[in-house]
Structure formats: C-alpha cells, structure tokens
C-alpha positions in Angstrom: 151.1 79.9 117.2 147.9 78.4 115.4 149.4 74.4 115.3 152.1 72.5 116.4 155.0 73.1 114.0 155.6 70.5 111.3 159.5 69.3 111.4 160.9 67.8 108.3 160.4 64.3 109.8 156.8 65.1 109.4 157.0 64.3 105.5 158.7 60.5 106.6 156.2 59.7 108.8 153.4 61.0 106.7 154.7 58.3 103.7 154.9 55.6 106.4 151.4 55.9 107.4 150.3 56.4 103.6 152.1 53.2 102.6 152.3 51.2 105.6 150.0 51.9 108.1 146.8 52.7 106.5 146.8 49.6 104.3 146.9 47.6 108.0 144.2 49.9 110.0 141.2 47.3 109.4 143.7 44.5 110.4 144.7 46.4 113.7 141.2 47.4 114.6 139.5 44.1 113.8 141.7 41.3 114.2 144.0 42.4 116.8 146.9 43.0 114.8 149.9 44.4 116.4 151.7 46.9 113.9 155.4 45.9 115.3 157.4 46.7 111.9 155.5 49.8 111.3 156.3 51.1 115.1 160.1 50.3 114.2 159.7 52.3 111.0 158.4 55.2 112.6 161.8 54.6 115.1 164.0 54.5 112.1 162.1 57.7 111.2 163.4 59.2 114.4 159.7 59.8 115.5 160.8 58.8 119.3 164.1 60.8 119.5 163.1 64.5 119.4 162.5 65.0 123.0 165.7 63.4 124.2 168.6 65.5 125.3 171.2 63.1 123.8 169.7 62.5 120.6 167.3 65.2 119.6 166.1 69.1 121.2 165.6 68.1 124.9 161.9 69.0 126.1 161.6 71.5 123.1 161.4 68.4 121.1 157.8 67.4 122.7 156.6 69.3 120.0 157.8 67.3 117.2 157.4 64.3 119.2 153.4 65.3 119.7 152.9 66.1 115.7 154.6 62.9 114.9 151.8 60.8 116.7 149.0 62.9 115.8 150.2 62.6 112.0 149.8 58.4 112.9 146.6 59.1 115.3 144.6 60.4 112.4 144.8 57.2 110.6 145.0 55.0 113.5 144.9 55.4 116.9 146.2 51.8 118.2 149.3 52.8 116.7 149.3 56.2 118.1 148.7 54.7 121.5 152.3 52.3 121.1 154.1 55.6 119.6 153.0 57.2 123.1 154.2 54.1 125.3 157.6 54.2 123.3 157.7 57.7 123.9 156.9 57.6 127.1 159.4 54.9 127.8 162.5 57.0 125.9 161.3 60.0 127.9 161.9 58.6 131.2 165.4 57.2 130.1 166.3 60.0 128.7 165.7 62.0 132.4 166.8 59.3 134.8 168.9 59.9 137.9 171.3 57.0 137.2 172.8 57.2 134.0 173.3 53.7 133.6 170.1 52.5 131.7 170.3 55.4 129.7 173.3 54.3 128.1 172.3 50.6 127.6 169.1 51.4 126.5 168.0 54.6 125.3 169.6 54.5 121.9 168.1 51.7 121.0 164.7 52.1 122.3 164.5 55.8 120.5 165.3 54.5 117.3 162.9 51.8 117.4 165.1 49.0 117.3 163.9 47.5 120.7 160.1 48.5 121.5 158.7 49.2 124.7 156.0 50.5 127.4 155.3 52.5 130.4 154.5 50.6 132.9 153.2 54.0 134.8 149.2 53.1 135.0 149.3 51.8 138.7 152.0 53.7 139.7 151.0 57.5 138.7 147.1 56.0 140.5 149.0 55.1 143.5 150.8 58.6 143.7 147.3 60.0 143.6 145.7 57.4 146.3 143.3 55.7 144.0 144.7 52.3 144.5 148.1 50.6 146.1 151.2 50.0 144.5 151.3 47.0 142.7 154.7 45.9 143.0 157.0 45.7 145.7 161.0 45.2 146.3 163.2 44.7 148.7 167.2 45.7 148.5 169.5 42.9 147.6 173.1 42.6 146.7 173.8 44.6 143.3 169.9 45.9 143.0 166.3 44.4 143.9 163.9 41.8 143.8 160.7 42.5 142.6 157.2 40.9 143.1 153.7 41.7 141.6 151.3 42.0 139.0 151.1 44.8 137.0 147.0 44.1 135.1 147.5 46.3 132.3 150.9 47.2 129.9 151.1 48.1 126.3 153.3 47.9 123.7 154.8 44.7 125.2 155.8 41.2 123.9 158.1 39.4 125.0 162.2 40.7 124.7 160.4 44.1 125.1 161.3 46.6 127.6 158.9 48.7 130.3 159.4 51.2 133.4 157.4 50.9 136.7 157.7 51.6 140.1 157.6 49.4 143.2 157.5 50.1 147.0 160.7 49.4 148.5 159.9 46.9 151.9 161.7 48.3 154.9 161.6 51.5 154.2 159.0 54.4 155.2 157.2 55.1 151.5 160.2 55.1 149.2 159.9 54.2 145.9 162.1 52.9 143.0 161.5 53.3 139.1 163.2 50.5 137.1 163.8 48.9 133.8 162.3 45.8 133.2 163.1 43.3 130.2 159.4 41.4 129.1 159.8 37.3 129.0 163.2 37.3 131.1 163.5 35.5 134.3 160.9 36.0 136.7 158.9 38.7 134.1 156.1 36.8 132.1 153.1 38.4 130.0 149.8 36.7 129.9 146.9 38.5 127.6 143.9 38.3 129.7 141.4 40.7 128.6 140.0 41.8 125.3 138.8 44.9 124.7 136.1 46.6 122.4 138.8 48.6 120.7 142.9 49.2 120.4 143.2 45.3 120.4 146.0 45.7 118.6 148.3 47.6 121.0 150.1 44.4 122.5 148.2 45.3 126.0 149.0 42.2 128.4 149.1 41.7 132.1 152.8 41.5 133.6 153.5 38.8 136.4 156.8 39.5 138.4 157.8 36.9 140.7 161.2 37.5 142.7 162.7 38.8 139.4 166.1 40.3 140.1 166.6 44.4 139.0 170.3 44.9 138.8 171.9 48.2 139.7 172.2 49.3 136.6 168.4 49.3 134.9 167.0 51.3 138.1 166.3 54.9 136.9 165.9 56.2 140.4 166.1 55.0 143.5 163.8 57.9 144.8 160.9 57.8 142.3 158.7 59.9 144.0 160.5 63.3 142.9 161.5 61.6 139.9 157.9 61.1 138.6 157.3 64.9 139.8 159.6 65.9 137.2 158.5 63.7 134.4 154.6 63.7 134.8 153.9 66.7 132.5 155.8 65.4 129.7 154.3 61.8 130.6 150.7 63.6 130.2 151.5 66.1 127.2 152.7 63.4 125.2 149.3 62.0 125.0 148.0 65.1 123.0 149.5 63.2 120.0 146.5 60.7 120.4 143.9 63.3 121.1 145.2 65.4 117.9 145.0 62.2 116.0 141.4 61.5 116.8 140.2 65.0 116.5 142.2 65.4 113.2 140.6 61.9 111.7 137.3 63.0 112.8 137.8 66.1 110.8 138.9 64.9 107.7 136.4 61.8 107.9 133.8 64.8 107.7 135.3 67.1 104.9 135.5 64.2 103.0 131.7 63.1 103.1 131.0 65.0 100.0 126.6 66.3 99.7 126.4 64.5 103.2 128.6 66.8 104.7 127.0 69.6 103.3 123.8 68.3 104.7 125.2 68.2 108.0 126.3 71.8 108.2 123.6 73.0 110.8 125.2 70.2 113.5 126.2 71.5 116.8 130.4 70.7 115.6 131.8 70.9 112.3 135.1 69.8 110.8 135.5 74.0 111.0 135.1 74.1 114.7 136.9 70.6 115.7 140.3 72.6 113.7 139.7 75.6 115.3 139.8 73.8 118.8 142.7 71.9 117.9 144.7 74.7 117.1 143.8 76.7 120.5 144.9 73.6 122.4 148.2 73.4 120.4 148.9 76.7 121.8 148.5 75.5 125.4 150.2 72.4 124.7 153.4 74.9 123.7 153.0 77.3 126.8 152.9 74.0 128.6 156.1 72.5 127.0 158.2 75.8 127.8 158.2 74.9 131.5 157.5 70.9 131.2 160.8 70.4 134.0 158.9 72.7 136.8 157.6 69.9 139.0 155.3 72.4 141.0 151.9 71.1 141.4 150.2 74.1 140.3 151.4 73.9 136.6 150.8 70.2 136.5 147.4 70.7 137.3 147.4 73.3 134.8 148.6 70.5 132.5 145.8 68.4 133.4 143.3 70.9 132.3 144.9 71.2 128.5 144.6 67.3 128.7 141.0 67.2 130.0 140.0 69.5 127.0 141.9 67.4 124.8 139.8 64.4 125.9 136.2 66.2 124.9 137.6 67.8 121.8 138.6 63.8 120.6 135.4 62.5 122.0 132.9 65.6 120.6 135.0 65.4 117.2 133.8 61.5 117.3 130.8 61.8 118.2 130.2 64.3 115.2 131.8 62.4 113.1 129.4 59.5 113.7 126.3 62.2 113.7 127.4 63.5 110.0 127.4 59.8 108.8 124.3 58.5 110.2 123.6 54.9 109.5 126.8 55.0 107.5 128.9 55.5 110.1 127.2 52.9 112.5 127.8 50.0 110.7 130.3 47.2 111.2 133.7 48.0 110.2 132.5 51.8 109.7 135.8 54.2 110.6 133.1 56.8 112.1 132.4 54.0 114.7 136.2 52.8 114.9 137.4 56.6 115.7 134.3 57.0 118.4 135.7 53.6 120.1 139.4 55.1 119.8 138.0 58.7 121.6 136.8 56.9 124.6 139.8 55.0 125.1 141.3 58.8 124.8 138.9 59.2 128.3 140.3 56.2 129.8 144.1 56.0 129.8 146.0 57.2 132.9 145.2 59.9 133.4 141.5 59.2 132.9 139.1 61.9 132.9 137.9 59.8 136.8 141.7 60.7 137.5 141.9 64.3 136.3 138.5 65.3 137.7 139.3 64.1 141.0 142.9 65.6 141.0 141.1 69.0 140.0 139.0 68.9 142.8 141.1 68.4 145.6 142.7 71.6 143.9 139.5 73.5 144.6 138.8 72.0 148.2 142.5 72.8 148.9 143.6 69.2 149.2 147.4 68.5 148.3 
C-alpha cells in the first residue's frame, strides 16, 4: 500500500477546500479568523463520521478520516488541526463506556452540526507524569461537581462541546472522563494567549468552577483504562496534520518552476518528501489494524511513527523555505507559514518532548 486510499468523499472535501477554504487561508493565518462554517461544511461531507462504528466504518475508518484531514492540511494546517479536535471528540464519544453521551451527542458532532474539542492535553501529560491533573471532581447525586482550569483547549466557542478527565476526590487515583458544554453554568472561556501560528483555531483557556456534570455526560467512570483504549486512535489521527503539511510543502516546491529546478541539489526535494510520506502511510495502516489493543508496546510503536511524521513535516517545511529563499521569508509567504505550522505539529500533545521521554522510559525499562 503506497498511500492512504482515497474514499469517494475526498472529492467533496477537495471541493470544499478549493472553493471555501483556500480563499480564507490568509485571514486564518494573519487575522486569526476561525473558519467555523468551513468546519461545519466538512462535517456535512461526512469527514468526521468515517471512524465511528454507528455511522461509519469503525476503526477502519481512521484511514479516510486521516486522508480527509491531510487533504485540508495541504492548504491550511489550522483548519486541519480543528478537524483533528473534532475527530478526536467523535472518537471518544463513539467508544464511550457509557452509551448515554453517545446517544446524546455523537450524531451532532460527527455531522459537524455541533463543533468541539478534545480537552485531553493536560490529562495525557498527567497520565505520563509530566504535570498534575488540572481538574478535580467530587461525586454528588446524579453525577459530579468539577472544578479546575485547562490552559489550552482548541476548536472551542460558547455552545461547543469538549471532553476532559478529572481526578475523583476521596478515591485512590481514580479518574472520570466526561463531556462539557462550553459557556454553560460554571464553564467559562478566556482567550489569554496569542501564538505565532494557528491563531484561527479558537484556542482558549477553560475555567471550570463547581460545574455540574450529569451522569449522562460521563464517558467513563474509570478513565485510566479507557484512555489506554482510545490513545492510539487519538495519536494516529494526528497523522493527517503532519501529512497535510508535508504534502503542502511538496506541492509548493513542485509548482516553483525554474527556481525549483535550480534547487535540485538540496538534501530534500518533493520526490523525497512524497516517498517518505508513502512509507509512513504504510506504517499508519499497520497501526490501524490493531488500534484497539491497549498494550504499551504497540502504543510505543505508534509514538515512533508519530515522531517520524513530525520530522517529515518539519523537514518538508524547511525544504520549502530553503528552495524559495528570500521569497519564502517574506511576511505572508506560504513557505514561512508552512514552517510555523510544522512547528506546531512538533509541540501539540503528544509533543516531541513527550514522545521522546516515553521512548526513553521504554529503553531504560521504566513502565
């Protein structure tokens, strides 16, 4: 298998990119414009439903989900990142231990009618021992009361949904995972940071103050083993962002005419980028085949592939800047944007720092 197989829906995604997204890319990058309608249109094209058991093909659908995200990411990684947030939320809902939130929310989120984010950056780092859990909850009649602050949650505006994990008070390291509604009682949003890229991703801080989470919104009352079941899909879906950046850089280089021919002796060109992308898609397909297995060894293999995807995105974007030279270093130049986007691929959870630490634990025998 040389590439992720394109499903028929990709033509619809392609038309949305060409007609609706590309005219907005400069605004998204320079002005922080959040392309909410484009994201809803992509949902209408079933881009978020592929990897559901009830609406799509289950785990096999990760392949077309990644492909749709890469198609978008080749033009705009900010929008591809928002797609990943949406896809991750769909993945959690579809695999929930408790069927109630799936019944309430899955169809609306998978269709793009309701947008949302993942909320798992802090919990993933907390489970890895990098930082404490930001949210704490206590059991009350009918659910939980939750408080805390999540510094960064993306694809979030009032009325959107996100999922997160909180430590349950008065228990011995027990955790629950639930869906929260942004802007509801006790769940407030604040835009406190400005980034060098991806400003158009509706990334906010979330302050949760004694918010009531009903039992019907709880995905799992035992989140530690639940995370082990969903974490490989969470990471593999990010391949769409990395592949999108790499493809976008390759396309830039191929369309550069005489200047591209003059750059033929650079260490990485579009042929090399495309060849590495093809090899990585074969590895992605192999991981998808056992994506539901919770063992640590196969998760570490997914992290190695995610790391190699990151290096590809970074090196491809760098190659485009090297080929374009000063033209690619101007304000508003696409090669410069691709480089900033690729750097985000390297720091989004699990970041390169996170992954290399996990792999080092394995080499030293630490579990």
